PDB file of N, CA, C and O in Angstrom, chain B, residues numbered from 101:
ATOM      1  N   MET B 101     115.886 126.236 113.390  1.00  0.00           N
ATOM      2  CA  MET B 101     115.612 126.967 112.168  1.00  0.00           C
ATOM      3  C   MET B 101     116.129 126.152 110.980  1.00  0.00           C
ATOM      4  O   MET B 101     117.224 125.592 111.027  1.00  0.00           O
ATOM      5  N   ALA B 102     115.342 126.097 109.938  1.00  0.00           N
ATOM      6  CA  ALA B 102     115.710 125.329 108.742  1.00  0.00           C
ATOM      7  C   ALA B 102     116.817 126.044 107.974  1.00  0.00           C
ATOM      8  O   ALA B 102     116.874 127.272 107.924  1.00  0.00           O
ATOM      9  N   ASP B 103     117.688 125.244 107.382  1.00  0.00           N
ATOM     10  CA  ASP B 103     118.768 125.778 106.559  1.00  0.00           C
ATOM     11  C   ASP B 103     118.166 126.362 105.276  1.00  0.00           C
ATOM     12  O   ASP B 103     117.476 125.641 104.555  1.00  0.00           O
ATOM     13  N   PRO B 104     118.402 127.632 104.971  1.00  0.00           N
ATOM     14  CA  PRO B 104     117.797 128.244 103.780  1.00  0.00           C
ATOM     15  C   PRO B 104     118.337 127.683 102.471  1.00  0.00           C
ATOM     16  O   PRO B 104     117.745 127.912 101.417  1.00  0.00           O
ATOM     17  N   TRP B 105     119.453 126.951 102.516  1.00  0.00           N
ATOM     18  CA  TRP B 105     120.046 126.402 101.295  1.00  0.00           C
ATOM     19  C   TRP B 105     119.492 125.022 100.952  1.00  0.00           C
ATOM     20  O   TRP B 105     119.701 124.515  99.850  1.00  0.00           O
ATOM     21  N   ILE B 106     118.792 124.426 101.897  1.00  0.00           N
ATOM     22  CA  ILE B 106     118.217 123.102 101.649  1.00  0.00           C
ATOM     23  C   ILE B 106     116.790 123.290 101.148  1.00  0.00           C
ATOM     24  O   ILE B 106     115.962 123.921 101.805  1.00  0.00           O
ATOM     25  N   THR B 107     116.525 122.738  99.991  1.00  0.00           N
ATOM     26  CA  THR B 107     115.185 122.854  99.429  1.00  0.00           C
ATOM     27  C   THR B 107     114.424 121.559  99.630  1.00  0.00           C
ATOM     28  O   THR B 107     115.019 120.488  99.755  1.00  0.00           O
ATOM     29  N   ARG B 108     113.139 121.661  99.660  1.00  0.00           N
ATOM     30  CA  ARG B 108     112.283 120.488  99.783  1.00  0.00           C
ATOM     31  C   ARG B 108     112.150 119.824  98.423  1.00  0.00           C
ATOM     32  O   ARG B 108     112.174 120.491  97.388  1.00  0.00           O
ATOM     33  N   PRO B 109     112.009 118.499  98.435  1.00  0.00           N
ATOM     34  CA  PRO B 109     111.799 117.831  97.148  1.00  0.00           C
ATOM     35  C   PRO B 109     110.441 118.243  96.580  1.00  0.00           C
ATOM     36  O   PRO B 109     109.542 118.632  97.325  1.00  0.00           O
ATOM     37  N   PRO B 110     110.303 118.156  95.272  1.00  0.00           N
ATOM     38  CA  PRO B 110     109.007 118.521  94.686  1.00  0.00           C
ATOM     39  C   PRO B 110     107.934 117.522  95.129  1.00  0.00           C
ATOM     40  O   PRO B 110     108.251 116.385  95.478  1.00  0.00           O
ATOM     41  N   PRO B 111     106.683 117.940  95.116  1.00  0.00           N
ATOM     42  CA  PRO B 111     105.621 117.008  95.506  1.00  0.00           C
ATOM     43  C   PRO B 111     105.538 115.868  94.485  1.00  0.00           C
ATOM     44  O   PRO B 111     105.896 116.047  93.321  1.00  0.00           O
ATOM     45  N   PRO B 112     105.071 114.713  94.919  1.00  0.00           N
ATOM     46  CA  PRO B 112     104.959 113.591  93.975  1.00  0.00           C
ATOM     47  C   PRO B 112     103.952 113.928  92.875  1.00  0.00           C
ATOM     48  O   PRO B 112     103.001 114.675  93.104  1.00  0.00           O
ATOM     49  N   PRO B 113     104.168 113.374  91.685  1.00  0.00           N
ATOM     50  CA  PRO B 113     103.251 113.685  90.586  1.00  0.00           C
ATOM     51  C   PRO B 113     101.873 113.076  90.807  1.00  0.00           C
ATOM     52  O   PRO B 113     101.720 112.076  91.509  1.00  0.00           O
ATOM     53  N   THR B 114     100.893 113.693  90.200  1.00  0.00           N
ATOM     54  CA  THR B 114      99.523 113.181  90.244  1.00  0.00           C
ATOM     55  C   THR B 114      99.206 112.521  88.895  1.00  0.00           C
ATOM     56  O   THR B 114      99.994 112.606  87.953  1.00  0.00           O
ATOM     57  N   VAL B 115      98.059 111.873  88.817  1.00  0.00           N
ATOM     58  CA  VAL B 115      97.622 111.297  87.543  1.00  0.00           C
ATOM     59  C   VAL B 115      97.502 112.411  86.508  1.00  0.00           C
ATOM     60  O   VAL B 115      97.893 112.226  85.356  1.00  0.00           O
ATOM     61  N   ALA B 116      96.969 113.559  86.904  1.00  0.00           N
ATOM     62  CA  ALA B 116      96.838 114.686  85.973  1.00  0.00           C
ATOM     63  C   ALA B 116      98.206 115.142  85.472  1.00  0.00           C
ATOM     64  O   ALA B 116      98.365 115.469  84.296  1.00  0.00           O
ATOM     65  N   ASP B 117      99.193 115.163  86.368  1.00  0.00           N
ATOM     66  CA  ASP B 117     100.559 115.528  85.958  1.00  0.00           C
ATOM     67  C   ASP B 117     101.088 114.544  84.925  1.00  0.00           C
ATOM     68  O   ASP B 117     101.676 114.941  83.919  1.00  0.00           O
ATOM     69  N   LEU B 118     100.874 113.261  85.182  1.00  0.00           N
ATOM     70  CA  LEU B 118     101.340 112.226  84.261  1.00  0.00           C
ATOM     71  C   LEU B 118     100.674 112.376  82.895  1.00  0.00           C
ATOM     72  O   LEU B 118     101.342 112.288  81.865  1.00  0.00           O
ATOM     73  N   LEU B 119      99.378 112.599  82.886  1.00  0.00           N
ATOM     74  CA  LEU B 119      98.652 112.730  81.617  1.00  0.00           C
ATOM     75  C   LEU B 119      99.080 113.968  80.839  1.00  0.00           C
ATOM     76  O   LEU B 119      99.002 113.988  79.610  1.00  0.00           O
ATOM     77  N   ALA B 120      99.529 114.993  81.543  1.00  0.00           N
ATOM     78  CA  ALA B 120      99.970 116.225  80.881  1.00  0.00           C
ATOM     79  C   ALA B 120     101.434 116.176  80.456  1.00  0.00           C
ATOM     80  O   ALA B 120     101.899 117.063  79.741  1.00  0.00           O
ATOM     81  N   ASP B 121     102.155 115.160  80.884  1.00  0.00           N
ATOM     82  CA  ASP B 121     103.591 115.065  80.606  1.00  0.00           C
ATOM     83  C   ASP B 121     103.827 114.547  79.191  1.00  0.00           C
ATOM     84  O   ASP B 121     103.473 113.407  78.892  1.00  0.00           O
ATOM     85  N   PRO B 122     104.417 115.359  78.314  1.00  0.00           N
ATOM     86  CA  PRO B 122     104.655 114.901  76.943  1.00  0.00           C
ATOM     87  C   PRO B 122     105.700 113.787  76.862  1.00  0.00           C
ATOM     88  O   PRO B 122     105.784 113.096  75.848  1.00  0.00           O
ATOM     89  N   ALA B 123     106.490 113.607  77.909  1.00  0.00           N
ATOM     90  CA  ALA B 123     107.504 112.553  77.908  1.00  0.00           C
ATOM     91  C   ALA B 123     106.941 111.195  78.329  1.00  0.00           C
ATOM     92  O   ALA B 123     107.584 110.168  78.114  1.00  0.00           O
ATOM     93  N   ALA B 124     105.753 111.180  78.924  1.00  0.00           N
ATOM     94  CA  ALA B 124     105.142 109.916  79.358  1.00  0.00           C
ATOM     95  C   ALA B 124     104.618 109.164  78.135  1.00  0.00           C
ATOM     96  O   ALA B 124     104.052 109.761  77.219  1.00  0.00           O
ATOM     97  N   SER B 125     104.814 107.861  78.135  1.00  0.00           N
ATOM     98  CA  SER B 125     104.392 107.064  76.985  1.00  0.00           C
ATOM     99  C   SER B 125     102.868 106.970  76.914  1.00  0.00           C
ATOM    100  O   SER B 125     102.165 107.129  77.912  1.00  0.00           O
ATOM    101  N   PHE B 126     102.383 106.706  75.701  1.00  0.00           N
ATOM    102  CA  PHE B 126     100.941 106.532  75.511  1.00  0.00           C
ATOM    103  C   PHE B 126     100.440 105.330  76.311  1.00  0.00           C
ATOM    104  O   PHE B 126      99.323 105.357  76.829  1.00  0.00           O
ATOM    105  N   ALA B 127     101.252 104.278  76.417  1.00  0.00           N
ATOM    106  CA  ALA B 127     100.852 103.082  77.162  1.00  0.00           C
ATOM    107  C   ALA B 127     100.652 103.407  78.643  1.00  0.00           C
ATOM    108  O   ALA B 127      99.668 102.978  79.247  1.00  0.00           O
ATOM    109  N   VAL B 128     101.582 104.161  79.227  1.00  0.00           N
ATOM    110  CA  VAL B 128     101.458 104.525  80.642  1.00  0.00           C
ATOM    111  C   VAL B 128     100.253 105.436  80.847  1.00  0.00           C
ATOM    112  O   VAL B 128      99.516 105.281  81.820  1.00  0.00           O
ATOM    113  N   LYS B 129     100.050 106.385  79.937  1.00  0.00           N
ATOM    114  CA  LYS B 129      98.900 107.281  80.054  1.00  0.00           C
ATOM    115  C   LYS B 129      97.583 106.509  79.939  1.00  0.00           C
ATOM    116  O   LYS B 129      96.616 106.823  80.633  1.00  0.00           O
ATOM    117  N   ASP B 130      97.547 105.500  79.065  1.00  0.00           N
ATOM    118  CA  ASP B 130      96.342 104.699  78.909  1.00  0.00           C
ATOM    119  C   ASP B 130      96.010 103.964  80.205  1.00  0.00           C
ATOM    120  O   ASP B 130      94.861 103.958  80.648  1.00  0.00           O
ATOM    121  N   VAL B 131      97.012 103.352  80.802  1.00  0.00           N
ATOM    122  CA  VAL B 131      96.796 102.645  82.073  1.00  0.00           C
ATOM    123  C   VAL B 131      96.385 103.646  83.156  1.00  0.00           C
ATOM    124  O   VAL B 131      95.472 103.368  83.933  1.00  0.00           O
ATOM    125  N   ALA B 132      97.036 104.785  83.217  1.00  0.00           N
ATOM    126  CA  ALA B 132      96.709 105.792  84.233  1.00  0.00           C
ATOM    127  C   ALA B 132      95.259 106.255  84.102  1.00  0.00           C
ATOM    128  O   ALA B 132      94.560 106.411  85.103  1.00  0.00           O
ATOM    129  N   ARG B 133      94.815 106.472  82.869  1.00  0.00           N
ATOM    130  CA  ARG B 133      93.414 106.892  82.658  1.00  0.00           C
ATOM    131  C   ARG B 133      92.446 105.825  83.148  1.00  0.00           C
ATOM    132  O   ARG B 133      91.478 106.122  83.850  1.00  0.00           O
ATOM    133  N   ARG B 134      92.720 104.574  82.768  1.00  0.00           N
ATOM    134  CA  ARG B 134      91.796 103.493  83.127  1.00  0.00           C
ATOM    135  C   ARG B 134      91.848 103.159  84.613  1.00  0.00           C
ATOM    136  O   ARG B 134      90.816 102.847  85.207  1.00  0.00           O
ATOM    137  N   TRP B 135      93.027 103.217  85.225  1.00  0.00           N
ATOM    138  CA  TRP B 135      93.162 102.842  86.628  1.00  0.00           C
ATOM    139  C   TRP B 135      92.842 103.976  87.582  1.00  0.00           C
ATOM    140  O   TRP B 135      92.693 103.728  88.778  1.00  0.00           O
ATOM    141  N   ALA B 136      92.730 105.199  87.114  1.00  0.00           N
ATOM    142  CA  ALA B 136      92.475 106.345  87.990  1.00  0.00           C
ATOM    143  C   ALA B 136      91.146 106.208  88.739  1.00  0.00           C
ATOM    144  O   ALA B 136      91.000 106.731  89.844  1.00  0.00           O
ATOM    145  N   ALA B 137      90.195 105.519  88.150  1.00  0.00           N
ATOM    146  CA  ALA B 137      88.885 105.363  88.782  1.00  0.00           C
ATOM    147  C   ALA B 137      88.847 104.187  89.771  1.00  0.00           C
ATOM    148  O   ALA B 137      87.876 104.028  90.511  1.00  0.00           O
ATOM    149  N   ARG B 138      89.900 103.371  89.779  1.00  0.00           N
ATOM    150  CA  ARG B 138      89.949 102.216  90.679  1.00  0.00           C
ATOM    151  C   ARG B 138      90.295 102.638  92.101  1.00  0.00           C
ATOM    152  O   ARG B 138      90.709 103.771  92.348  1.00  0.00           O
ATOM    153  N   ASP B 139      90.120 101.717  93.016  1.00  0.00           N
ATOM    154  CA  ASP B 139      90.605 101.924  94.365  1.00  0.00           C
ATOM    155  C   ASP B 139      92.124 102.097  94.277  1.00  0.00           C
ATOM    156  O   ASP B 139      92.812 101.257  93.698  1.00  0.00           O
ATOM    157  N   CYS B 140      92.642 103.173  94.846  1.00  0.00           N
ATOM    158  CA  CYS B 140      94.066 103.492  94.668  1.00  0.00           C
ATOM    159  C   CYS B 140      94.982 102.445  95.308  1.00  0.00           C
ATOM    160  O   CYS B 140      96.082 102.212  94.808  1.00  0.00           O
ATOM    161  N   VAL B 141      94.557 101.816  96.391  1.00  0.00           N
ATOM    162  CA  VAL B 141      95.388 100.784  97.016  1.00  0.00           C
ATOM    163  C   VAL B 141      95.466  99.556  96.118  1.00  0.00           C
ATOM    164  O   VAL B 141      96.542  98.986  95.936  1.00  0.00           O
ATOM    165  N   ASP B 142      94.330  99.146  95.558  1.00  0.00           N
ATOM    166  CA  ASP B 142      94.319  98.001  94.647  1.00  0.00           C
ATOM    167  C   ASP B 142      95.158  98.283  93.401  1.00  0.00           C
ATOM    168  O   ASP B 142      95.926  97.428  92.959  1.00  0.00           O
ATOM    169  N   ALA B 143      95.013  99.468  92.842  1.00  0.00           N
ATOM    170  CA  ALA B 143      95.773  99.836  91.643  1.00  0.00           C
ATOM    171  C   ALA B 143      97.272  99.858  91.941  1.00  0.00           C
ATOM    172  O   ALA B 143      98.069  99.379  91.134  1.00  0.00           O
ATOM    173  N   ALA B 144      97.658 100.404  93.081  1.00  0.00           N
ATOM    174  CA  ALA B 144      99.080 100.451  93.448  1.00  0.00           C
ATOM    175  C   ALA B 144      99.634  99.046  93.658  1.00  0.00           C
ATOM    176  O   ALA B 144     100.759  98.759  93.250  1.00  0.00           O
ATOM    177  N   THR B 145      98.860  98.175  94.285  1.00  0.00           N
ATOM    178  CA  THR B 145      99.290  96.786  94.492  1.00  0.00           C
ATOM    179  C   THR B 145      99.466  96.085  93.153  1.00  0.00           C
ATOM    180  O   THR B 145     100.464  95.398  92.936  1.00  0.00           O
ATOM    181  N   ASP B 146      98.503  96.256  92.255  1.00  0.00           N
ATOM    182  CA  ASP B 146      98.601  95.635  90.932  1.00  0.00           C
ATOM    183  C   ASP B 146      99.791  96.185  90.150  1.00  0.00           C
ATOM    184  O   ASP B 146     100.466  95.434  89.446  1.00  0.00           O
ATOM    185  N   ALA B 147     100.054  97.477  90.265  1.00  0.00           N
ATOM    186  CA  ALA B 147     101.181  98.084  89.565  1.00  0.00           C
ATOM    187  C   ALA B 147     102.509  97.512  90.079  1.00  0.00           C
ATOM    188  O   ALA B 147     103.427  97.261  89.298  1.00  0.00           O
ATOM    189  N   ARG B 148     102.601  97.309  91.393  1.00  0.00           N
ATOM    190  CA  ARG B 148     103.831  96.723  91.952  1.00  0.00           C
ATOM    191  C   ARG B 148     104.040  95.291  91.457  1.00  0.00           C
ATOM    192  O   ARG B 148     105.160  94.903  91.124  1.00  0.00           O
ATOM    193  N   VAL B 149     102.956  94.503  91.408  1.00  0.00           N
ATOM    194  CA  VAL B 149     103.048  93.129  90.917  1.00  0.00           C
ATOM    195  C   VAL B 149     103.486  93.132  89.454  1.00  0.00           C
ATOM    196  O   VAL B 149     104.384  92.383  89.069  1.00  0.00           O
ATOM    197  N   LEU B 150     102.853  93.971  88.648  1.00  0.00           N
ATOM    198  CA  LEU B 150     103.204  94.056  87.230  1.00  0.00           C
ATOM    199  C   LEU B 150     104.659  94.490  87.055  1.00  0.00           C
ATOM    200  O   LEU B 150     105.369  93.947  86.209  1.00  0.00           O
ATOM    201  N   CYS B 151     105.097  95.447  87.833  1.00  0.00           N
ATOM    202  CA  CYS B 151     106.483  95.913  87.772  1.00  0.00           C
ATOM    203  C   CYS B 151     107.441  94.772  88.084  1.00  0.00           C
ATOM    204  O   CYS B 151     108.437  94.591  87.384  1.00  0.00           O
ATOM    205  N   GLU B 152     107.153  94.007  89.120  1.00  0.00           N
ATOM    206  CA  GLU B 152     108.037  92.899  89.490  1.00  0.00           C
ATOM    207  C   GLU B 152     108.088  91.851  88.387  1.00  0.00           C
ATOM    208  O   GLU B 152     109.166  91.360  88.053  1.00  0.00           O
ATOM    209  N   VAL B 153     106.938  91.502  87.818  1.00  0.00           N
ATOM    210  CA  VAL B 153     106.886  90.505  86.747  1.00  0.00           C
ATOM    211  C   VAL B 153     107.694  90.978  85.536  1.00  0.00           C
ATOM    212  O   VAL B 153     108.448  90.198  84.954  1.00  0.00           O
ATOM    213  N   LEU B 154     107.543  92.242  85.156  1.00  0.00           N
ATOM    214  CA  LEU B 154     108.257  92.757  83.997  1.00  0.00           C
ATOM    215  C   LEU B 154     109.753  92.915  84.262  1.00  0.00           C
ATOM    216  O   LEU B 154     110.560  92.725  83.352  1.00  0.00           O
ATOM    217  N   GLU B 155     110.134  93.256  85.486  1.00  0.00           N
ATOM    218  CA  GLU B 155     111.560  93.326  85.821  1.00  0.00           C
ATOM    219  C   GLU B 155     112.210  91.944  85.740  1.00  0.00           C
ATOM    220  O   GLU B 155     113.337  91.817  85.263  1.00  0.00           O
ATOM    221  N   VAL B 156     111.507  90.915  86.202  1.00  0.00           N
ATOM    222  CA  VAL B 156     112.030  89.548  86.111  1.00  0.00           C
ATOM    223  C   VAL B 156     112.173  89.161  84.643  1.00  0.00           C
ATOM    224  O   VAL B 156     113.182  88.571  84.257  1.00  0.00           O
ATOM    225  N   ALA B 157     111.175  89.487  83.820  1.00  0.00           N
ATOM    226  CA  ALA B 157     111.243  89.170  82.395  1.00  0.00           C
ATOM    227  C   ALA B 157     112.425  89.880  81.733  1.00  0.00           C
ATOM    228  O   ALA B 157     113.115  89.295  80.898  1.00  0.00           O
ATOM    229  N   ALA B 158     112.655  91.138  82.106  1.00  0.00           N
ATOM    230  CA  ALA B 158     113.782  91.887  81.544  1.00  0.00           C
ATOM    231  C   ALA B 158     115.105  91.274  82.012  1.00  0.00           C
ATOM    232  O   ALA B 158     116.046  91.160  81.225  1.00  0.00           O
ATOM    233  N   ASP B 159     115.181  90.885  83.273  1.00  0.00           N
ATOM    234  CA  ASP B 159     116.404  90.236  83.762  1.00  0.00           C
ATOM    235  C   ASP B 159     116.699  88.942  82.996  1.00  0.00           C
ATOM    236  O   ASP B 159     117.845  88.661  82.643  1.00  0.00           O
ATOM    237  N   ARG B 160     115.657  88.174  82.750  1.00  0.00           N
ATOM    238  CA  ARG B 160     115.857  86.933  81.985  1.00  0.00           C
ATOM    239  C   ARG B 160     116.302  87.238  80.564  1.00  0.00           C
ATOM    240  O   ARG B 160     117.184  86.568  80.028  1.00  0.00           O
ATOM    241  N   MET B 161     115.693  88.249  79.953  1.00  0.00           N
ATOM    242  CA  MET B 161     116.016  88.605  78.583  1.00  0.00           C
ATOM    243  C   MET B 161     117.478  89.041  78.450  1.00  0.00           C
ATOM    244  O   MET B 161     118.149  88.728  77.466  1.00  0.00           O
ATOM    245  N   PHE B 162     117.953  89.769  79.462  1.00  0.00           N
ATOM    246  CA  PHE B 162     119.299  90.314  79.387  1.00  0.00           C
ATOM    247  C   PHE B 162     120.281  89.565  80.286  1.00  0.00           C
ATOM    248  O   PHE B 162     121.334  90.095  80.641  1.00  0.00           O
ATOM    249  N   GLY B 163     119.938  88.355  80.645  1.00  0.00           N
ATOM    250  CA  GLY B 163     120.844  87.520  81.426  1.00  0.00           C
ATOM    251  C   GLY B 163     121.125  88.064  82.827  1.00  0.00           C
ATOM    252  O   GLY B 163     122.222  87.887  83.356  1.00  0.00           O
ATOM    253  N   GLY B 164     120.140  88.720  83.422  1.00  0.00           N
ATOM    254  CA  GLY B 164     120.310  89.235  84.770  1.00  0.00           C
ATOM    255  C   GLY B 164     121.034  90.567  84.846  1.00  0.00           C
ATOM    256  O   GLY B 164     121.426  91.000  85.929  1.00  0.00           O
ATOM    257  N   ALA B 165     121.215  91.220  83.707  1.00  0.00           N
ATOM    258  CA  ALA B 165     121.984  92.469  83.693  1.00  0.00           C
ATOM    259  C   ALA B 165     121.141  93.718  83.844  1.00  0.00           C
ATOM    260  O   ALA B 165     121.694  94.816  83.911  1.00  0.00           O
ATOM    261  N   SER B 166     119.822  93.595  83.901  1.00  0.00           N
ATOM    262  CA  SER B 166     119.004  94.818  83.973  1.00  0.00           C
ATOM    263  C   SER B 166     118.870  95.363  85.365  1.00  0.00           C
ATOM    264  O   SER B 166     118.212  96.384  85.567  1.00  0.00           O
TER     265      SER B 166
END
């Protein structure tokens, strides 16, 4: 029997959730709108590559402190 005090995590957000989120940036919403029609595996792969490239750039900018 499941412990009644343990709650399940919320479901992952959808593109619609992201577009409706007032805290999401216009840049992220723009990419989400344009990439929503793409193959989701290709879009996810491209997003991971972009994330890695930008994290490296931020690390260089801040001397590896990010």
